[in-house]
Biopython code that builds the backbone (N, CA, C, O; Angstrom):
import numpy as np
from Bio.PDB.StructureBuilder import StructureBuilder

atoms = [
    (1, "UNK", "N", (112.087, 86.374, 29.771)),
    (1, "UNK", "CA", (110.906, 85.770, 29.184)),
    (1, "UNK", "C", (110.070, 86.822, 28.462)),
    (1, "UNK", "O", (109.583, 86.601, 27.354)),
    (2, "UNK", "N", (109.918, 87.955, 29.110)),
    (2, "UNK", "CA", (109.114, 89.011, 28.504)),
    (2, "UNK", "C", (109.730, 89.473, 27.194)),
    (2, "UNK", "O", (109.022, 89.690, 26.210)),
    (3, "UNK", "N", (111.046, 89.622, 27.180)),
    (3, "UNK", "CA", (111.719, 90.051, 25.957)),
    (3, "UNK", "C", (111.514, 89.039, 24.841)),
    (3, "UNK", "O", (111.278, 89.420, 23.695)),
    (4, "UNK", "N", (111.601, 87.757, 25.165)),
    (4, "UNK", "CA", (111.398, 86.719, 24.151)),
    (4, "UNK", "C", (109.986, 86.792, 23.593)),
    (4, "UNK", "O", (109.791, 86.694, 22.382)),
    (5, "UNK", "N", (109.013, 86.961, 24.458)),
    (5, "UNK", "CA", (107.618, 87.041, 23.992)),
    (5, "UNK", "C", (107.414, 88.274, 23.116)),
    (5, "UNK", "O", (106.767, 88.192, 22.072)),
    (6, "UNK", "N", (107.958, 89.410, 23.531)),
    (6, "UNK", "CA", (107.788, 90.651, 22.768)),
    (6, "UNK", "C", (108.489, 90.550, 21.417)),
    (6, "UNK", "O", (107.954, 91.016, 20.411)),
    (7, "UNK", "N", (109.674, 89.951, 21.379)),
    (7, "UNK", "CA", (110.439, 89.894, 20.135)),
    (7, "UNK", "C", (109.897, 88.830, 19.179)),
    (7, "UNK", "O", (109.878, 89.052, 17.968)),
    (8, "UNK", "N", (109.464, 87.696, 19.688)),
    (8, "UNK", "CA", (109.049, 86.600, 18.816)),
    (8, "UNK", "C", (107.651, 86.762, 18.231)),
    (8, "UNK", "O", (107.373, 86.248, 17.147)),
    (9, "UNK", "N", (106.790, 87.453, 18.916)),
    (9, "UNK", "CA", (105.435, 87.629, 18.390)),
    (9, "UNK", "C", (105.436, 88.856, 17.480)),
    (9, "UNK", "O", (105.694, 89.968, 17.940)),
    (10, "UNK", "N", (105.152, 88.664, 16.208)),
    (10, "UNK", "CA", (105.209, 89.800, 15.274)),
    (10, "UNK", "C", (104.053, 90.767, 15.527)),
    (10, "UNK", "O", (102.948, 90.380, 15.905)),
    (11, "UNK", "N", (104.361, 92.024, 15.302)),
    (11, "UNK", "CA", (103.338, 93.057, 15.444)),
    (11, "UNK", "C", (102.538, 93.128, 14.144)),
    (11, "UNK", "O", (103.116, 93.206, 13.060)),
    (12, "UNK", "N", (101.232, 93.101, 14.253)),
    (12, "UNK", "CA", (100.384, 93.138, 13.065)),
    (12, "UNK", "C", (99.972, 94.554, 12.717)),
    (12, "UNK", "O", (100.106, 95.475, 13.522)),
    (13, "UNK", "N", (99.476, 94.707, 11.522)),
    (13, "UNK", "CA", (98.942, 96.006, 11.114)),
    (13, "UNK", "C", (97.525, 96.125, 11.641)),
    (13, "UNK", "O", (96.822, 95.125, 11.789)),
    (14, "UNK", "N", (97.126, 97.303, 11.913)),
    (14, "UNK", "CA", (95.775, 97.524, 12.413)),
    (14, "UNK", "C", (95.645, 98.921, 13.000)),
    (14, "UNK", "O", (96.454, 99.802, 12.710)),
    (15, "UNK", "N", (94.637, 99.117, 13.815)),
    (15, "UNK", "CA", (94.458, 100.436, 14.440)),
    (15, "UNK", "C", (95.681, 100.823, 15.287)),
    (15, "UNK", "O", (96.469, 99.973, 15.700)),
    (16, "UNK", "N", (95.808, 102.130, 15.527)),
    (16, "UNK", "CA", (96.974, 102.638, 16.248)),
    (16, "UNK", "C", (97.065, 102.092, 17.670)),
    (16, "UNK", "O", (98.172, 101.894, 18.172)),
    (17, "UNK", "N", (95.967, 101.851, 18.315)),
    (17, "UNK", "CA", (95.994, 101.393, 19.700)),
    (17, "UNK", "C", (96.223, 99.883, 19.812)),
    (17, "UNK", "O", (96.523, 99.393, 20.901)),
    (18, "UNK", "N", (96.089, 99.140, 18.719)),
    (18, "UNK", "CA", (96.198, 97.688, 18.775)),
    (18, "UNK", "C", (97.621, 97.224, 19.115)),
    (18, "UNK", "O", (97.790, 96.326, 19.940)),
    (19, "UNK", "N", (98.633, 97.815, 18.499)),
    (19, "UNK", "CA", (100.015, 97.392, 18.750)),
    (19, "UNK", "C", (100.440, 97.646, 20.204)),
    (19, "UNK", "O", (101.001, 96.742, 20.822)),
    (20, "UNK", "N", (100.201, 98.824, 20.773)),
    (20, "UNK", "CA", (100.572, 99.025, 22.183)),
    (20, "UNK", "C", (99.814, 98.085, 23.135)),
    (20, "UNK", "O", (100.375, 97.614, 24.125)),
    (21, "UNK", "N", (98.553, 97.820, 22.833)),
    (21, "UNK", "CA", (97.782, 96.900, 23.672)),
    (21, "UNK", "C", (98.375, 95.500, 23.595)),
    (21, "UNK", "O", (98.485, 94.814, 24.612)),
    (22, "UNK", "N", (98.755, 95.076, 22.406)),
    (22, "UNK", "CA", (99.392, 93.768, 22.254)),
    (22, "UNK", "C", (100.703, 93.706, 23.034)),
    (22, "UNK", "O", (100.989, 92.705, 23.691)),
    (23, "UNK", "N", (101.490, 94.760, 22.964)),
    (23, "UNK", "CA", (102.769, 94.781, 23.690)),
    (23, "UNK", "C", (102.532, 94.711, 25.203)),
    (23, "UNK", "O", (103.237, 93.987, 25.906)),
    (24, "UNK", "N", (101.569, 95.441, 25.696)),
    (24, "UNK", "CA", (101.265, 95.397, 27.131)),
    (24, "UNK", "C", (100.823, 93.998, 27.536)),
    (24, "UNK", "O", (101.244, 93.490, 28.575)),
    (25, "UNK", "N", (99.981, 93.377, 26.727)),
    (25, "UNK", "CA", (99.543, 92.010, 27.030)),
    (25, "UNK", "C", (100.714, 91.028, 26.993)),
    (25, "UNK", "O", (100.790, 90.120, 27.821)),
    (26, "UNK", "N", (101.620, 91.206, 26.044)),
    (26, "UNK", "CA", (102.795, 90.337, 25.964)),
    (26, "UNK", "C", (103.676, 90.495, 27.199)),
    (26, "UNK", "O", (104.184, 89.510, 27.734)),
    (27, "UNK", "N", (103.854, 91.720, 27.645)),
    (27, "UNK", "CA", (104.653, 91.965, 28.850)),
    (27, "UNK", "C", (103.979, 91.355, 30.067)),
    (27, "UNK", "O", (104.653, 90.767, 30.913)),
    (28, "UNK", "N", (102.671, 91.483, 30.172)),
    (28, "UNK", "CA", (101.941, 90.883, 31.296)),
    (28, "UNK", "C", (102.052, 89.353, 31.279)),
    (28, "UNK", "O", (102.195, 88.728, 32.329)),
    (29, "UNK", "N", (101.986, 88.760, 30.095)),
    (29, "UNK", "CA", (102.142, 87.301, 29.988)),
    (29, "UNK", "C", (103.545, 86.894, 30.429)),
    (29, "UNK", "O", (103.703, 85.911, 31.153)),
    (30, "UNK", "N", (104.561, 87.633, 30.003)),
    (30, "UNK", "CA", (105.932, 87.333, 30.404)),
    (30, "UNK", "C", (106.144, 87.471, 31.898)),
    (30, "UNK", "O", (106.802, 86.632, 32.512)),
    (31, "UNK", "N", (105.591, 88.528, 32.492)),
    (31, "UNK", "CA", (105.732, 88.732, 33.934)),
    (31, "UNK", "C", (104.991, 87.651, 34.715)),
    (31, "UNK", "O", (105.496, 87.153, 35.721)),
    (32, "UNK", "N", (103.806, 87.293, 34.259)),
    (32, "UNK", "CA", (103.035, 86.250, 34.940)),
    (32, "UNK", "C", (103.733, 84.901, 34.853)),
    (32, "UNK", "O", (103.758, 84.154, 35.831)),
    (33, "UNK", "N", (104.301, 84.579, 33.693)),
    (33, "UNK", "CA", (104.997, 83.297, 33.561)),
    (33, "UNK", "C", (106.262, 83.270, 34.417)),
    (33, "UNK", "O", (106.592, 82.229, 34.986)),
    (34, "UNK", "N", (106.973, 84.387, 34.520)),
    (34, "UNK", "CA", (108.158, 84.450, 35.386)),
    (34, "UNK", "C", (107.757, 84.277, 36.849)),
    (34, "UNK", "O", (108.468, 83.625, 37.614)),
    (35, "UNK", "N", (106.624, 84.854, 37.243)),
    (35, "UNK", "CA", (106.137, 84.703, 38.614)),
    (35, "UNK", "C", (105.779, 83.248, 38.903)),
    (35, "UNK", "O", (106.093, 82.731, 39.975)),
    (36, "UNK", "N", (105.128, 82.595, 37.955)),
    (36, "UNK", "CA", (104.757, 81.180, 38.135)),
    (36, "UNK", "C", (106.004, 80.314, 38.280)),
    (36, "UNK", "O", (106.048, 79.427, 39.133)),
    (37, "UNK", "N", (107.009, 80.564, 37.460)),
    (37, "UNK", "CA", (108.253, 79.800, 37.554)),
    (37, "UNK", "C", (108.922, 80.044, 38.897)),
    (37, "UNK", "O", (109.438, 79.101, 39.499)),
    (38, "UNK", "N", (108.930, 81.274, 39.382)),
    (38, "UNK", "CA", (109.545, 81.579, 40.679)),
    (38, "UNK", "C", (108.804, 80.896, 41.820)),
    (38, "UNK", "O", (109.426, 80.488, 42.801)),
    (39, "UNK", "N", (107.502, 80.765, 41.711)),
    (39, "UNK", "CA", (106.724, 80.105, 42.759)),
    (39, "UNK", "C", (106.914, 78.588, 42.703)),
    (39, "UNK", "O", (107.040, 77.941, 43.743)),
    (40, "UNK", "N", (106.937, 78.021, 41.502)),
    (40, "UNK", "CA", (107.066, 76.570, 41.362)),
    (40, "UNK", "C", (108.472, 76.066, 41.662)),
    (40, "UNK", "O", (108.636, 74.948, 42.149)),
    (41, "UNK", "N", (109.482, 76.873, 41.380)),
    (41, "UNK", "CA", (110.873, 76.471, 41.596)),
    (41, "UNK", "C", (111.565, 77.472, 42.515)),
    (41, "UNK", "O", (112.323, 78.319, 42.044)),
    (42, "UNK", "N", (111.313, 77.383, 43.830)),
    (42, "UNK", "CA", (111.934, 78.348, 44.743)),
    (42, "UNK", "C", (113.455, 78.178, 44.776)),
    (42, "UNK", "O", (113.981, 77.104, 44.484)),
    (43, "UNK", "N", (114.124, 79.224, 45.127)),
    (43, "UNK", "CA", (115.579, 79.210, 45.143)),
    (43, "UNK", "C", (116.086, 78.343, 46.285)),
    (43, "UNK", "O", (115.720, 78.553, 47.441)),
    (44, "UNK", "N", (116.928, 77.371, 45.960)),
    (44, "UNK", "CA", (117.446, 76.430, 46.939)),
    (44, "UNK", "C", (118.324, 77.118, 47.974)),
    (44, "UNK", "O", (118.288, 76.752, 49.149)),
    (45, "UNK", "N", (119.108, 78.103, 47.565)),
    (45, "UNK", "CA", (120.033, 78.771, 48.478)),
    (45, "UNK", "C", (119.262, 79.543, 49.547)),
    (45, "UNK", "O", (119.594, 79.464, 50.730)),
    (46, "UNK", "N", (118.245, 80.279, 49.140)),
    (46, "UNK", "CA", (117.482, 81.044, 50.121)),
    (46, "UNK", "C", (116.680, 80.129, 51.042)),
    (46, "UNK", "O", (116.529, 80.432, 52.226)),
    (47, "UNK", "N", (116.163, 79.018, 50.521)),
    (47, "UNK", "CA", (115.463, 78.049, 51.355)),
    (47, "UNK", "C", (116.421, 77.472, 52.382)),
    (47, "UNK", "O", (116.056, 77.309, 53.547)),
    (48, "UNK", "N", (117.636, 77.163, 51.969)),
    (48, "UNK", "CA", (118.657, 76.643, 52.875)),
    (48, "UNK", "C", (119.009, 77.684, 53.937)),
    (48, "UNK", "O", (119.168, 77.339, 55.109)),
    (49, "UNK", "N", (119.132, 78.941, 53.544)),
    (49, "UNK", "CA", (119.444, 80.006, 54.498)),
    (49, "UNK", "C", (118.328, 80.156, 55.529)),
    (49, "UNK", "O", (118.604, 80.333, 56.716)),
    (50, "UNK", "N", (117.085, 80.087, 55.093)),
    (50, "UNK", "CA", (115.959, 80.181, 56.040)),
    (50, "UNK", "C", (115.975, 79.019, 57.028)),
    (50, "UNK", "O", (115.689, 79.198, 58.211)),
    (51, "UNK", "N", (116.311, 77.823, 56.535)),
    (51, "UNK", "CA", (116.387, 76.657, 57.415)),
    (51, "UNK", "C", (117.514, 76.813, 58.435)),
    (51, "UNK", "O", (117.355, 76.424, 59.592)),
    (52, "UNK", "N", (118.631, 77.370, 58.026)),
    (52, "UNK", "CA", (119.753, 77.601, 58.946)),
    (52, "UNK", "C", (119.377, 78.598, 60.036)),
    (52, "UNK", "O", (119.734, 78.413, 61.199)),
    (53, "UNK", "N", (118.661, 79.649, 59.662)),
    (53, "UNK", "CA", (118.205, 80.628, 60.646)),
    (53, "UNK", "C", (117.252, 79.965, 61.639)),
    (53, "UNK", "O", (117.344, 80.201, 62.844)),
    (54, "UNK", "N", (116.342, 79.140, 61.137)),
    (54, "UNK", "CA", (115.396, 78.442, 62.027)),
    (54, "UNK", "C", (116.137, 77.512, 62.981)),
    (54, "UNK", "O", (115.805, 77.447, 64.165)),
    (55, "UNK", "N", (117.135, 76.794, 62.479)),
    (55, "UNK", "CA", (117.915, 75.894, 63.334)),
    (55, "UNK", "C", (118.677, 76.667, 64.401)),
    (55, "UNK", "O", (118.735, 76.247, 65.557)),
    (56, "UNK", "N", (119.260, 77.796, 64.013)),
    (56, "UNK", "CA", (119.994, 78.623, 64.970)),
    (56, "UNK", "C", (119.068, 79.136, 66.069)),
    (56, "UNK", "O", (119.389, 79.052, 67.254)),
    (57, "UNK", "N", (117.925, 79.664, 65.667)),
    (57, "UNK", "CA", (116.984, 80.196, 66.653)),
    (57, "UNK", "C", (116.432, 79.102, 67.557)),
    (57, "UNK", "O", (116.211, 79.328, 68.747)),
    (58, "UNK", "N", (116.212, 77.924, 66.997)),
    (58, "UNK", "CA", (115.727, 76.802, 67.802)),
    (58, "UNK", "C", (116.767, 76.413, 68.860)),
    (58, "UNK", "O", (116.423, 76.194, 70.022)),
    (59, "UNK", "N", (118.027, 76.329, 68.457)),
    (59, "UNK", "CA", (119.101, 75.978, 69.389)),
    (59, "UNK", "C", (119.257, 77.037, 70.476)),
    (59, "UNK", "O", (119.395, 76.714, 71.656)),
    (60, "UNK", "N", (119.233, 78.298, 70.067)),
    (60, "UNK", "CA", (119.364, 79.377, 71.049)),
    (60, "UNK", "C", (118.167, 79.420, 71.996)),
    (60, "UNK", "O", (118.329, 79.696, 73.185)),
    (61, "UNK", "N", (116.966, 79.150, 71.478)),
    (61, "UNK", "CA", (115.781, 79.102, 72.335)),
    (61, "UNK", "C", (115.871, 77.988, 73.361)),
    (61, "UNK", "O", (115.499, 78.181, 74.519)),
    (62, "UNK", "N", (116.361, 76.826, 72.951)),
    (62, "UNK", "CA", (116.533, 75.719, 73.897)),
    (62, "UNK", "C", (117.616, 76.048, 74.917)),
    (62, "UNK", "O", (117.509, 75.672, 76.084)),
    (63, "UNK", "N", (118.651, 76.745, 74.481)),
    (63, "UNK", "CA", (119.716, 77.142, 75.394)),
    (63, "UNK", "C", (119.206, 78.129, 76.441)),
    (63, "UNK", "O", (119.536, 78.009, 77.621)),
    (64, "UNK", "N", (118.405, 79.101, 76.016)),
    (64, "UNK", "CA", (117.812, 80.055, 76.957)),
    (64, "UNK", "C", (116.860, 79.334, 77.919)),
    (64, "UNK", "O", (116.860, 79.608, 79.119)),
    (65, "UNK", "N", (116.047, 78.410, 77.384)),
    (65, "UNK", "CA", (115.138, 77.635, 78.235)),
    (65, "UNK", "C", (115.884, 76.804, 79.258)),
    (65, "UNK", "O", (115.446, 76.688, 80.402)),
    (66, "UNK", "N", (117.007, 76.225, 78.861)),
    (66, "UNK", "CA", (117.828, 75.441, 79.790)),
    (66, "UNK", "C", (118.401, 76.335, 80.877)),
    (66, "UNK", "O", (118.441, 75.950, 82.045)),
    (67, "UNK", "N", (118.843, 77.521, 80.498)),
    (67, "UNK", "CA", (119.397, 78.462, 81.477)),
    (67, "UNK", "C", (118.320, 78.943, 82.451)),
    (67, "UNK", "O", (118.562, 79.034, 83.654)),
    (68, "UNK", "N", (117.131, 79.251, 81.927)),
    (68, "UNK", "CA", (116.052, 79.749, 82.786)),
    (68, "UNK", "C", (115.477, 78.666, 83.696)),
    (68, "UNK", "O", (114.910, 78.977, 84.744)),
    (69, "UNK", "N", (115.616, 77.411, 83.309)),
    (69, "UNK", "CA", (115.090, 76.326, 84.142)),
    (69, "UNK", "C", (115.936, 76.112, 85.388)),
    (69, "UNK", "O", (115.482, 75.481, 86.342)),
    (70, "UNK", "N", (117.160, 76.630, 85.390)),
    (70, "UNK", "CA", (118.020, 76.497, 86.555)),
    (70, "UNK", "C", (118.813, 75.205, 86.570)),
    (70, "UNK", "O", (119.586, 74.971, 87.500)),
    (71, "UNK", "N", (118.642, 74.363, 85.566)),
    (71, "UNK", "CA", (119.392, 73.113, 85.511)),
    (71, "UNK", "C", (120.833, 73.405, 85.095)),
    (71, "UNK", "O", (121.095, 74.246, 84.235)),
    (72, "UNK", "N", (121.757, 72.686, 85.731)),
    (72, "UNK", "CA", (123.168, 72.860, 85.407)),
    (72, "UNK", "C", (123.635, 71.641, 84.629)),
    (72, "UNK", "O", (124.335, 70.777, 85.156)),
    (73, "UNK", "N", (123.225, 71.588, 83.339)),
    (73, "UNK", "CA", (123.560, 70.456, 82.483)),
    (73, "UNK", "C", (124.611, 70.928, 81.474)),
    (73, "UNK", "O", (124.279, 71.426, 80.399)),
    (74, "UNK", "N", (125.886, 70.760, 81.845)),
    (74, "UNK", "CA", (126.984, 71.268, 81.022)),
    (74, "UNK", "C", (127.043, 70.555, 79.673)),
    (74, "UNK", "O", (127.344, 71.182, 78.657)),
    (75, "UNK", "N", (126.763, 69.272, 79.650)),
    (75, "UNK", "CA", (126.834, 68.521, 78.397)),
    (75, "UNK", "C", (125.777, 69.017, 77.410)),
    (75, "UNK", "O", (126.066, 69.211, 76.230)),
    (76, "UNK", "N", (124.560, 69.219, 77.897)),
    (76, "UNK", "CA", (123.469, 69.706, 77.032)),
    (76, "UNK", "C", (123.763, 71.133, 76.560)),
    (76, "UNK", "O", (123.479, 71.481, 75.414)),
    (77, "UNK", "N", (124.330, 71.953, 77.442)),
    (77, "UNK", "CA", (124.680, 73.327, 77.084)),
    (77, "UNK", "C", (125.719, 73.335, 75.973)),
    (77, "UNK", "O", (125.595, 74.101, 75.016)),
    (78, "UNK", "N", (126.734, 72.501, 76.085)),
    (78, "UNK", "CA", (127.771, 72.435, 75.052)),
    (78, "UNK", "C", (127.201, 71.933, 73.722)),
    (78, "UNK", "O", (127.579, 72.406, 72.651)),
    (79, "UNK", "N", (126.278, 70.959, 73.815)),
    (79, "UNK", "CA", (125.657, 70.424, 72.604)),
    (79, "UNK", "C", (124.847, 71.507, 71.888)),
    (79, "UNK", "O", (124.930, 71.643, 70.668)),
    (80, "UNK", "N", (124.068, 72.271, 72.645)),
    (80, "UNK", "CA", (123.252, 73.329, 72.044)),
    (80, "UNK", "C", (124.123, 74.440, 71.467)),
    (80, "UNK", "O", (123.816, 74.980, 70.404)),
    (81, "UNK", "N", (125.202, 74.781, 72.159)),
    (81, "UNK", "CA", (126.112, 75.799, 71.632)),
    (81, "UNK", "C", (126.768, 75.322, 70.341)),
    (81, "UNK", "O", (126.945, 76.099, 69.402)),
    (82, "UNK", "N", (127.125, 74.044, 70.300)),
    (82, "UNK", "CA", (127.724, 73.473, 69.096)),
    (82, "UNK", "C", (126.728, 73.477, 67.933)),
    (82, "UNK", "O", (127.093, 73.811, 66.806)),
    (83, "UNK", "N", (125.479, 73.109, 68.201)),
    (83, "UNK", "CA", (124.445, 73.129, 67.156)),
    (83, "UNK", "C", (124.239, 74.541, 66.625)),
    (83, "UNK", "O", (124.115, 74.749, 65.418)),
    (84, "UNK", "N", (124.203, 75.508, 67.538)),
    (84, "UNK", "CA", (124.002, 76.902, 67.139)),
    (84, "UNK", "C", (125.168, 77.385, 66.270)),
    (84, "UNK", "O", (124.959, 78.055, 65.258)),
    (85, "UNK", "N", (126.382, 77.043, 66.667)),
    (85, "UNK", "CA", (127.568, 77.449, 65.905)),
    (85, "UNK", "C", (127.574, 76.819, 64.514)),
    (85, "UNK", "O", (127.887, 77.487, 63.528)),
    (86, "UNK", "N", (127.231, 75.540, 64.437)),
    (86, "UNK", "CA", (127.185, 74.871, 63.134)),
    (86, "UNK", "C", (126.124, 75.486, 62.229)),
    (86, "UNK", "O", (126.347, 75.657, 61.030)),
    (87, "UNK", "N", (124.973, 75.818, 62.801)),
    (87, "UNK", "CA", (123.906, 76.441, 62.011)),
    (87, "UNK", "C", (124.322, 77.814, 61.515)),
    (87, "UNK", "O", (124.011, 78.190, 60.385)),
    (88, "UNK", "N", (125.024, 78.564, 62.355)),
    (88, "UNK", "CA", (125.486, 79.892, 61.945)),
    (88, "UNK", "C", (126.528, 79.792, 60.831)),
    (88, "UNK", "O", (126.524, 80.606, 59.907)),
    (89, "UNK", "N", (127.414, 78.806, 60.911)),
    (89, "UNK", "CA", (128.399, 78.608, 59.835)),
    (89, "UNK", "C", (127.706, 78.204, 58.537)),
    (89, "UNK", "O", (128.076, 78.672, 57.460)),
    (90, "UNK", "N", (126.701, 77.338, 58.640)),
    (90, "UNK", "CA", (125.950, 76.930, 57.448)),
    (90, "UNK", "C", (125.215, 78.126, 56.841)),
    (90, "UNK", "O", (125.129, 78.250, 55.620)),
    (91, "UNK", "N", (124.686, 79.004, 57.695)),
    (91, "UNK", "CA", (124.021, 80.217, 57.212)),
    (91, "UNK", "C", (125.015, 81.111, 56.482)),
    (91, "UNK", "O", (124.704, 81.651, 55.420)),
    (92, "UNK", "N", (126.200, 81.267, 57.044)),
    (92, "UNK", "CA", (127.226, 82.084, 56.400)),
    (92, "UNK", "C", (127.584, 81.507, 55.034)),
    (92, "UNK", "O", (127.729, 82.253, 54.065)),
    (93, "UNK", "N", (127.726, 80.188, 54.950)),
    (93, "UNK", "CA", (128.024, 79.547, 53.661)),
    (93, "UNK", "C", (126.890, 79.763, 52.659)),
    (93, "UNK", "O", (127.141, 80.038, 51.486)),
    (94, "UNK", "N", (125.643, 79.641, 53.119)),
    (94, "UNK", "CA", (124.497, 79.834, 52.228)),
    (94, "UNK", "C", (124.435, 81.275, 51.725)),
    (94, "UNK", "O", (124.122, 81.513, 50.559)),
    (95, "UNK", "N", (124.731, 82.238, 52.601)),
    (95, "UNK", "CA", (124.700, 83.645, 52.180)),
    (95, "UNK", "C", (125.829, 83.957, 51.203)),
    (95, "UNK", "O", (125.650, 84.753, 50.281)),
    (96, "UNK", "N", (126.988, 83.335, 51.400)),
    (96, "UNK", "CA", (128.087, 83.535, 50.446)),
    (96, "UNK", "C", (127.730, 82.946, 49.079)),
    (96, "UNK", "O", (128.036, 83.536, 48.043)),
    (97, "UNK", "N", (127.084, 81.785, 49.086)),
    (97, "UNK", "CA", (126.658, 81.187, 47.816)),
    (97, "UNK", "C", (125.595, 82.050, 47.139)),
    (97, "UNK", "O", (125.610, 82.213, 45.919)),
    (98, "UNK", "N", (124.682, 82.598, 47.924)),
    (98, "UNK", "CA", (123.650, 83.472, 47.364)),
    (98, "UNK", "C", (124.280, 84.718, 46.751)),
    (98, "UNK", "O", (123.827, 85.205, 45.715)),
    (99, "UNK", "N", (125.318, 85.226, 47.390)),
    (99, "UNK", "CA", (125.990, 86.397, 46.845)),
    (99, "UNK", "C", (126.714, 86.051, 45.550)),
    (99, "UNK", "O", (126.745, 86.861, 44.623)),
    (100, "UNK", "N", (127.305, 84.839, 45.474)),
    (100, "UNK", "CA", (127.953, 84.411, 44.232)),
    (100, "UNK", "C", (126.947, 84.268, 43.107)),
    (100, "UNK", "O", (127.269, 84.537, 41.950)),
    (101, "UNK", "N", (125.720, 83.842, 43.435)),
    (101, "UNK", "CA", (124.678, 83.679, 42.428)),
    (101, "UNK", "C", (123.942, 84.988, 42.159)),
    (101, "UNK", "O", (122.987, 85.014, 41.383)),
    (102, "UNK", "N", (124.375, 86.061, 42.788)),
    (102, "UNK", "CA", (123.795, 87.395, 42.608)),
    (102, "UNK", "C", (122.336, 87.442, 43.054)),
    (102, "UNK", "O", (121.546, 88.219, 42.517)),
    (103, "UNK", "N", (121.975, 86.609, 44.038)),
    (103, "UNK", "CA", (120.642, 86.696, 44.605)),
    (103, "UNK", "C", (120.580, 87.872, 45.577)),
    (103, "UNK", "O", (119.588, 88.597, 45.647)),
    (104, "UNK", "N", (121.671, 88.036, 46.325)),
    (104, "UNK", "CA", (121.769, 89.142, 47.262)),
    (104, "UNK", "C", (122.682, 90.175, 46.624)),
    (104, "UNK", "O", (123.850, 89.892, 46.355)),
    (105, "UNK", "N", (122.166, 91.354, 46.384)),
    (105, "UNK", "CA", (122.942, 92.412, 45.756)),
    (105, "UNK", "C", (123.307, 93.424, 46.826)),
    (105, "UNK", "O", (122.423, 94.051, 47.410)),
    (106, "UNK", "N", (124.629, 93.599, 47.100)),
    (106, "UNK", "CA", (125.014, 94.569, 48.112)),
    (106, "UNK", "C", (124.645, 95.985, 47.680)),
    (106, "UNK", "O", (124.763, 96.336, 46.507)),
    (107, "UNK", "N", (124.205, 96.776, 48.619)),
    (107, "UNK", "CA", (123.812, 98.162, 48.313)),
    (107, "UNK", "C", (125.016, 99.067, 48.288)),
    (107, "UNK", "O", (124.881, 100.267, 48.048)),
]
sb = StructureBuilder()
sb.init_structure("model")
sb.init_model(0)
sb.init_chain("A")
sb.init_seg("    ")
for serial, (resi, resn, name, xyz) in enumerate(atoms, 1):
    if name == "N":
        sb.init_residue(resn, " ", resi, " ")
    sb.init_atom(name, np.array(xyz, "f"), 0.0, 1.0, " ", f" {name:<3s}", serial, name[0])
structure = sb.get_structure()
């Protein structure tokens, strides 16, 4: 966006400081508009990944609470383990998609 703004707006003649000031303002407008777009349209993959992490932690927290309560509910334990596993697989899929979209750049 910044490049488009800088390239499309012609530089006028005038004092020596006017052109650099215009370029700085154009860059600031481009950066601000990119920030607004990022805030208004959040990335679906990262939102999905955050939801998967929350689901996993919720399942594990309930599993720990069930264990600490002393109840021996095998069916509930299996259900919570299954939910946690499914959430972890969904998180792995979301992270792989994010890597394909170059959202996550390996160091």
